[in-house]
C-alpha positions in Angstrom: 22.4 -60.0 39.9 19.3 -58.6 38.0 17.9 -55.3 39.2 14.2 -55.6 40.1 11.9 -53.3 38.2 9.4 -51.7 40.5 5.7 -51.1 39.6 6.3 -47.4 39.4 9.1 -47.9 36.8 6.9 -50.2 34.8 4.1 -47.6 34.8 6.6 -45.0 33.7 7.9 -47.1 30.8 4.4 -48.0 29.7 3.4 -44.3 29.7 6.5 -43.4 27.6 5.7 -46.2 25.1 2.1 -45.0 24.8 3.3 -41.5 24.3 5.8 -42.4 21.6 3.1 -44.5 19.9 0.7 -41.5 20.0 3.4 -39.4 18.4 3.8 -41.9 15.6 0.1 -42.1 15.0 -0.1 -38.2 14.9 2.8 -38.1 12.4 1.1 -40.6 10.2 -2.2 -38.6 10.5 -0.4 -35.4 9.6 1.2 -37.1 6.6 -2.2 -38.4 5.4 -3.8 -34.9 5.9 -1.0 -33.3 3.9 -1.4 -35.9 1.2 -5.1 -35.5 1.1 -4.8 -31.7 1.1 -2.2 -31.8 -1.7 -4.5 -33.9 -3.9 -7.5 -31.8 -3.2 -5.4 -28.6 -3.6 -4.2 -29.8 -7.0 -7.7 -30.5 -8.1 -8.8 -27.1 -7.0 -6.1 -25.4 -8.9 -6.9 -27.4 -12.0 -10.6 -26.4 -11.9 -9.9 -22.8 -10.8 -9.3 -21.1 -14.2 -12.5 -22.2 -15.9 -14.8 -21.2 -13.0 -12.9 -17.9 -12.3 -12.8 -16.7 -15.9 -16.5 -17.4 -16.5 -17.2 -15.3 -13.4 -14.8 -12.5 -14.5 -16.3 -12.3 -18.0 -19.7 -11.4 -16.5 -18.6 -9.4 -13.4 -15.4 -7.5 -14.2 -15.4 -3.8 -13.4 -14.9 -1.1 -16.0 -11.7 0.6 -15.0 -9.7 3.2 -16.9 -6.5 1.2 -17.2 -8.4 -1.8 -18.6 -9.8 0.1 -21.5 -6.5 0.5 -23.3 -3.9 -1.9 -21.7 -0.8 -0.5 -23.3 2.5 -1.4 -21.4 2.9 2.2 -20.1 -0.7 2.5 -18.9 -0.6 -1.0 -17.2 2.8 -0.2 -15.5 1.6 3.2 -14.1 -1.7 1.7 -12.9 0.0 -1.2 -11.2 2.4 1.1 -9.4 -0.5 3.3 -8.3 -2.5 0.3 -7.1 0.2 -1.0 -4.8 -1.2 -0.7 -1.2 -3.9 1.7 -2.5 -7.6 1.0 -3.2 -8.9 1.2 -6.7 -11.4 4.0 -5.8 -8.6 6.1 -4.4 -6.5 5.6 -7.6 -9.3 6.5 -10.1 -9.2 10.3 -9.8 -5.4 10.3 -10.3 -4.8 7.9 -13.1 -6.1 9.8 -16.2 -4.7 13.2 -14.9 -1.3 11.6 -14.3 -1.2 10.3 -17.8 -2.2 13.6 -19.3 0.7 15.2 -17.4 3.1 12.4 -18.3 1.7 10.6 -21.4 4.7 8.5 -22.1 8.0 7.1 -20.7 10.1 10.0 -21.9 8.0 12.7 -20.4 8.0 10.9 -17.1 11.8 10.5 -17.2 12.2 14.3 -17.9 9.8 15.5 -15.2 10.9 17.8 -12.4 10.7 16.1 -9.1 8.5 18.7 -7.4 6.0 18.5 -10.3 6.0 14.7 -10.2 5.4 14.6 -6.5 2.7 17.3 -6.8 0.8 15.1 -9.3 1.2 12.1 -6.9 0.1 14.2 -3.9 -2.5 12.3 -1.8 -1.7 8.8 -3.1 1.0 8.3 -0.4 4.0 6.0 -0.5 5.9 8.7 -2.5 8.9 6.5 -3.2 6.6 4.8 -5.7 6.6 8.0 -7.7 10.4 8.4 -7.4 10.9 4.8 -8.5 8.6 5.3 -11.5 10.8 8.1 -12.7 14.0 6.1 -12.0 12.5 3.2 -14.0 11.5 5.6 -16.8 15.0 6.8 -17.1 16.3 3.2 -17.1 13.8 2.3 -19.9 15.0 5.2 -22.0 18.7 4.3 -21.4 18.5 0.5 -21.8 15.3 -0.3 -23.8 14.9 2.6 -26.2 12.0 4.2 -24.3 9.7 1.1 -24.5 8.9 -1.2 -21.6 10.4 -4.7 -22.1 7.9 -7.6 -22.4 9.8 -10.3 -20.5 9.4 -10.7 -16.7 13.2 -11.0 -16.0 13.9 -7.8 -17.8 11.1 -6.0 -16.1 12.5 -7.1 -12.7 15.7 -5.1 -13.4 13.7 -1.8 -13.3 13.4 0.3 -10.1 10.2 -0.3 -8.2 9.2 -3.4 -10.0 9.0 -6.7 -8.1 7.7 -10.1 -9.0 4.0 -9.2 -8.8 4.3 -6.0 -10.9 6.6 -7.7 -13.4 4.1 -10.6 -13.8 1.1 -8.2 -14.1 2.8 -6.0 -16.8 4.1 -9.0 -18.8 0.8 -10.9 -18.7 -1.7 -8.0 -19.1 0.2 -5.8 -21.6 2.0 -8.5 -23.5 0.0 -11.6 -23.0 2.9 -13.5 -21.5 2.1 -16.6 -19.3 3.4 -15.3 -16.0 1.5 -15.3 -12.6 0.9 -12.0 -10.7 0.7 -12.9 -7.0 -0.2 -10.1 -4.6 -1.9 -10.1 -1.2 -5.3 -10.6 -2.8 -4.2 -13.6 -4.7 -2.4 -15.1 -1.7 -5.5 -14.7 0.4 -7.8 -16.4 -2.3 -5.4 -19.3 -2.7 -4.8 -19.7 1.0 -8.6 -20.1 1.6 -9.1 -22.2 -1.5 -6.6 -24.7 -0.3 -6.8 -24.2 3.5 -3.1 -23.4 3.2 -1.4 -23.2 6.6 1.8 -21.5 5.4 2.6 -17.9 6.4 1.9 -15.7 3.4 4.3 -13.0 4.6 7.3 -15.2 4.0 9.0 -14.6 0.7 9.6 -18.4 0.4 5.9 -19.0 0.6 5.1 -16.4 -2.1 7.7 -17.9 -4.4 6.3 -21.3 -3.9 2.7 -20.1 -4.6 3.9 -18.4 -7.8 5.5 -21.7 -8.9 2.4 -23.7 -8.0 0.0 -21.3 -9.8 2.2 -21.2 -12.9 1.5 -24.8 -13.7 -2.3 -24.1 -14.0 -2.1 -20.6 -15.6 -4.3 -20.5 -18.8 -1.6 -19.6 -21.4 -4.0 -18.0 -23.8 -5.7 -15.8 -21.1 -2.9 -15.2 -18.5 -3.5 -11.5 -18.2 -7.2 -11.8 -17.7 -6.7 -14.7 -15.3 -4.4 -12.5 -13.2 -6.8 -9.7 -13.2 -9.7 -12.0 -12.3 -7.7 -13.3 -9.3 -7.1 -9.7 -8.1 -10.8 -8.8 -8.7 -12.0 -11.8 -6.7 -9.8 -10.9 -3.8 -10.8 -7.2 -3.9 -14.6 -7.7 -4.2 -15.5 -11.2 -2.9 -12.8 -13.0 -1.0 -12.0 -9.9 1.1 -9.9 -9.8 4.3 -10.8 -10.9 7.9 -14.5 -11.7 8.4 -15.9 -10.0 5.4 -15.7 -12.8 2.8 -18.8 -13.0 0.6 -18.7 -16.8 0.1 -22.2 -17.0 -1.3 -21.1 -14.8 -4.2 -17.8 -16.7 -4.9 -17.4 -18.7 -8.1 -15.0 -20.9 -6.2 -17.3 -21.8 -3.3 -17.6 -25.4 -4.4 -13.8 -25.9 -4.4 -13.0 -23.9 -1.3 -11.5 -26.1 1.4 -11.7 -23.3 4.1 -15.4 -22.8 3.3 -16.1 -26.5 3.5 -14.6 -26.7 7.0 -16.0 -23.4 8.1 -12.6 -21.9 8.6 -12.6 -19.0 6.1 -11.7 -16.4 8.8 -8.6 -18.4 9.8 -6.9 -17.8 6.5 -4.5 -16.6 5.3 -2.0 -17.3 8.0 0.3 -14.3 8.8 3.0 -13.5 11.3 1.5 -10.9 13.7 2.7 -7.3 13.0 4.5 -5.3 15.6 2.6 -2.5 17.2 3.0 0.9 15.5 5.2 3.4 17.3 3.4 6.6 18.4 5.0 10.0 17.7 3.5 13.3 18.9 3.7 16.4 16.7 2.6 20.0 16.9 1.6 21.6 13.6 1.9 25.4 13.1 -0.3 27.1 10.5 1.4 30.4 10.1 -0.6 32.9 8.1 0.2 36.5 7.0 -2.7 37.7 4.9 -3.0 35.2 2.1 0.4 33.6 2.5 1.2 30.5 4.5 4.6 29.2 5.7 5.8 25.9 4.4 9.0 23.9 5.0 10.6 21.3 2.8 11.3 18.0 4.6 14.8 16.4 4.4 15.7 14.5 1.2 15.9 11.2 3.0 13.5 9.4 5.4 9.8 9.6 5.8 8.0 11.9 3.4 11.4 12.8 1.9 11.5 16.0 -0.2 7.8 16.9 0.4 6.5 20.1 2.0 5.0 20.4 5.4 3.6 23.1 7.7 6.2 24.0 10.3 6.2 21.1 12.8 7.5 20.7 16.3 8.3 17.5 18.1 5.9 16.5 20.9 2.7 18.2 22.0 3.9 21.8 22.7 1.7 24.1 24.8 0.6 27.5 23.5 3.1 29.5 25.7 6.1 27.5 24.4 4.9 27.9 20.8 4.7 31.7 21.3 8.2 31.6 22.8 9.5 29.6 19.8 8.0 32.0 17.3 9.5 35.0 19.1 12.9 33.5 18.8 12.3 33.2 15.0 11.4 36.9 14.9 7.7 36.2 14.3 5.2 38.6 15.8 1.9 36.8 16.7 -1.3 38.7 16.2 -3.6 35.8 17.2 -3.2 32.1 18.0 -6.0 29.5 18.2 -5.7 25.9 19.2 -7.1 23.4 16.7 -8.6 20.0 17.3 -6.2 17.0 17.4 -5.6 14.8 14.4 -4.1 11.4 13.7 -2.3 9.9 10.7 -1.3 6.3 10.4 1.8 5.2 8.5 2.8 1.6 8.0 5.1 1.4 11.1 4.1 4.5 13.1 1.3 6.9 14.0 1.4 10.6 14.2 -0.8 12.0 17.0 -1.0 15.7 16.2 -2.2 18.9 17.8 -2.2 22.2 15.9 -2.4 26.0 16.1 -3.8 28.5 13.6 -1.5 31.5 14.0 -2.1 34.9 12.4 1.2 36.9 12.2 2.3 40.3 11.2 4.8 40.9 8.3 5.8 37.3 8.3 8.6 37.5 5.8 10.1 40.8 6.9 10.9 40.1 10.6 12.2 36.6 10.4 15.6 35.4 11.7 18.1 34.3 9.1 17.5 30.7 10.1 13.8 30.9 9.6 14.1 32.9 6.4 16.3 30.2 4.9 14.0 27.4 6.1 10.5 28.6 5.2 8.7 29.1 1.9 5.8 31.5 1.8 3.0 30.7 -0.6 -0.5 31.8 -1.4 -3.3 29.1 -1.5 -3.3 28.8 -5.3 0.4 28.6 -5.5 0.5 25.9 -2.8 -2.1 23.9 -4.6 -0.3 24.1 -7.9 3.3 23.8 -6.9 4.1 22.4 -3.5 3.4 18.7 -2.7 2.0 18.4 0.8 1.5 14.8 2.1 -2.0 13.7 3.3 -0.6 13.4 6.8 -1.3 17.1 7.0 -4.8 17.0 5.4 -6.7 17.7 8.6 -4.9 21.0 9.0 -4.7 21.9 5.3 -8.6 22.1 5.5 -8.4 25.1 7.9 -6.6 27.0 5.1 -8.9 25.7 2.4 -5.9 24.2 0.7 -7.1 21.4 -1.6 -4.8 18.4 -1.7 -4.6 15.3 -4.0 -7.9 14.3 -5.5 -9.5 17.2 -3.7 -8.0 19.4 -6.4 -10.1 17.6 -8.9 -13.4 18.4 -7.3 -15.1 21.5 -6.1 -14.7 23.3 -2.7 -17.7 21.3 -1.4 -15.3 18.5 -0.5 -13.4 20.6 1.9 -14.3 22.2 5.2 -14.7 25.9 5.4 -12.0 27.8 7.3 -13.1 27.9 10.9 -12.2 31.1 12.7 
């Protein structure tokens, strides 16, 4: 006997059929959109080099590393420019090359001197990897950087972007150099929905761009892409679309979606760490302490630092245990320093002490270094995380050492 189908069941079946039909229509629509985007994207990549290079020839900035693009100069500039603005790098570049004019001098440098010359640029592992790579170049390539991308990738601190940049700019090889600027430009140009933080996406973009790279001007093309991303197609809501040579090709601009690109996985919130910074002064000398050889700011020097926000009474108690006799203590304004994955929220004290080196406990005597201002500026690399407090001692750091005292606050007592 046949089971009778009720009206409710018929309605349910009809609804499901309609739903499945809508899904199929949506799938077909997505396929067509992808097809259309792919065709439009291909056309945009095809026209990109001509428009971009014409713009670059007229608008490119005069930068010290572009004047004489030898392999060593290009390599050092590209490492310095990783996660660092052009304007921040400029004061360091020529002075670094005067100190280390070639691969062999960089390979032979003492680490403290190397880090002192890097002081203020941040991401100090870049400097250490520069030296590791210099030693590898001396051992394996006779002191000369190799020209091929695959060989460059075997050197410490050199990834796909840097290898492509060195190979194309210094040697004229037809390799792409895809960094965050380039990924942003291409994501907007093609309204690319892919997550640019994924390695697989970056590799795919490198491959896609390679097919349209102008072989005879690969280095200039790569620099032009970086220049456009740095000056015009800038992050978030700041894109200057009216000045962009690619405006007529840009799919994100055409659909008024520039601010939506590039797509990125949201970053985790930075962890907050509280610190108390002690500026211990005896006459002209200040106490410094070397940080551990591994971890954050490894091997650099800091002012004595306590975990947490420590009140004045506990600071005085801590100093007494170290054998330090306090003459005067003054609380300093709070300061903050942002790292990639964490933030330091700091408070500080300026502490005048009596006979700092004589009365110390054995533990403190073996931990601290006592240096005058000029010696600190010349010999001890102090990271910019402590810049706000270094000012109270008139200690010039990083690029501040290249300018006059007017760049630094006067000691406030």
